Each structure stands twice: as C-alpha cells, then as structure tokens.
Residue, then its C-alpha position, 0 to 999 in steps of 0.5 A: m923596560t926592566d930585565n924581567k919584562k924583557s925576559y918574558i918578551f924574549a921567551l914569548i917570541t921563542v914560543l911563537m917560533w917553536s909553535t911554527v915548527p910542526t907546520m914547517f916540518k910537514l910542509t918541508l917534508r913534502h919537498y925534501s928528504v930527511y937528510q936534505f932537511v937536516f943538512i940545510s937546517s944544520l948548515t944554516s944554524t952553524i952560520v947563525f952561530i959563527p959570530f959567537l965563534i968569532k967573538s970567543k976567538p978560540s985558539i986552533h988547539h981549543f977549537f979542535r979539542n972541543l970539536k973532538s969532544s963535541m962529536i958525540t953530542g953533535i951526533l945526538n943533536p942535531f943529527l940523530y935527533y932531527v933525523i929520527l924526529l923528522k922520520a916520525y913526522s913523515l909517518l904520523p900526523a904532526q898533531l901526534a908526533q909533536p906531543l909524543n916528542m914533548i915528553w922529554p922532560i919526563t925522559l930527562v928525569l928518568l935518565s938522570i936517575i940512571f946516569l946522574k944518580h939523581k934521587m926521586k921520591k915515590i910521589e914523583f912517579i905519579p905524574i910520570f904514570f899519567c904522562l904515559i897515559g897521555v901518550l897512549i891517548i894520543a898514540t892510539e887516537g883515543d882508543f887506548t884500551s885496545l892499544n891499536f896504533s895507526s903507525p907503531y913505528g912512527v910512534f916509536l920514533a917520536l918517543i925515541s926522539s925525546i930520549i935522544w934529546s934528554s940524553y943530549w942535555i945530560l951529556n951537556v951538564k958537565s960542559k963548561l963551554e959557553s952555550e953559543l959556542k957549544l951549539f956551534y960545535n954541535f951544529l958543525v958536526g951535525t952538518v958534516i955528518s948529515g951532508i955525508f948521509m945526504l950524498t949517499d941517499l938516493t932520495s936526497s935529490s930534490s931541488s925544490l925552493n919550497g923545501f930549501y926555504g923551509a929547511v933554512y927557516i927551521g935552521f935559522f929560527e927553530m935551531g938558531i935564533a930561538f935558542l939564543l932568545w931562550f938563553k937570553a930570557m933565562k939569563l934576564t929573568k928573576n924566576s926561570s920557572n915562570i919563564a919555562k912554563l911559557i913553553y907549554i903554550a907552544p903545542f896548542l898554538s901549533l895545533y891551530l897553525l896545523t889546521i890552517f896551513v897543513g889542513e890537519e883536522i885536530r882530534v879531540s884525543t890529541i887535545i886531551g892527551a896533550l893536556v894530560i901530558i902538560v899537566s903531568i909535567f907541570f905537576h911533576e915540577k911542582v912536586k920536585i920543587s916542594s921535595s927539594d924545599g923540604 
C-alpha cells in the first residue's frame, strides 16, 4: 500500500473518531460536570503522549523551559477551549453547538490578519460573509431575520470557542517543538489547571462510571489518538489539501449519530446552515489558493 493511500485511511479513521465527539459530549455531560470532564480527558491525553516524551528524552532543563513556555497554550487548549465548548454543549443542542464551533477556519484567517499581518484580498471576504449567514441560520434555527436565539449565551460560547481554538494555533505557529511533545506539555498544563478548578467546583462530585468512560473516550480518541493519526496522514499525503477536505464529512456523520444515540431531531435549518458554512470555508480555501498562485 502506498503512503498516499495510507494517508487517506488514517484521515478517514480520524474523521470517524471526530464525528462521535458531539454525541459523547452530550452523553458524558449527563453525568459529569464540565471541570470533571476536562480533567479526566486531559489526564487521559497526557498519558497517551507520554511515550513521545520518553522517545524524545528531553533534559530536565528542556522539560521545564518548554513547560513554562507552554503555559499560555495549555491554558488555551485544552483548558479554556474545552471548558467553554462543553459549557456551550450543555446549553445548546449538539446539532447547534458543533457547526457554530466549526467556523474556526474563518476566525483563524481573521486573527491571522490581525496578529500575523497576513494580507487578504477583497474577494476573500465574500465566503466569510456567507459563513456568518450560515451561523445565523443555525443559531436562530432558521428564523434568522428576527435574530431570535434560543440560548444567546450558548451561541456566544460556541463562537468564542472557535476564536480560542484559532488563537491556540496562531501561538503554535512559531513553536519548533515536535507536535507530539508540544501536545504533551499542553495537556499536562491543562490537566493541572482543570484539576484545581475541579477541586473547587461544588458540582464536580459525580462518581458515575458512564461519565468516567465518556471522558476517557474523549481524552483517548478525540484529544489523543485522532491528533496522532491526523499528523501521520498529513505527513504521508502528497496533497494535504485533499486530506483536509475530508474533515467536512464529520459534521454530517455527527448529525446522524446524534439522532441515534442522543435522540436529537435534526432540524432542516441545521443542515442548511452547516452546508452554507462548509461551502463558504471550502470556497475561501479555493480563493486563497488561486490568489497565492496568482
């Protein structure tokens, strides 16, 4: 089997893992508080990345120097990102929270203009505008002309989570650490901070095994193994753009799983809004590529 075929297999497995995330979020939040959820998931991910720490054999000086520099990124992800995203999931149906969070490629572009001084042509603002229309369709459940949100705070949190995710990746642009080692430091920081918040949170007292299994699942697959497979796929592929497009299968697989395991009745407005967002992001990528070629 060629490396290119392997890359597609790794990418598809990753997409399948990520498509289960909204369902697992909703099911686990029935048993665990947000801080419990983030602590167990972050701890699980930290354990997943320990073999890469052992393989790299960093010195004590290197370990503490990079751990210190990873404090900010670790606070952003996994701590803040997942705390805010899970809070959004607790306030909104998963079919609304997921696509609202999915606009991070657009927020990444906008933040790159501000902080990395990237330039953008006027035509690139068109898909961004339509992406916002898609957000409104989902957030208002189809009645976007009245701007009537069922949970304004939940919508706000879901959108903020995409900004935090984008900020995390912007801060990682200049890092020279190996991806796996970088993730280990981030999740270690996230584990410590979420653990402190969990101990001070009166709602973090559930000992449900269902909550524990769900949090471990997210930490092992969504935060851990999925990233490793995705990195592997990107390294093996001849065309990273084609691999990246596979990620847009996940939202629709997620909607299907939500109907089966969570019992959410998928709204037509969710499907239309998600399609508008995905097409907008896809079109923006096409425009960006053609602009760079020109």
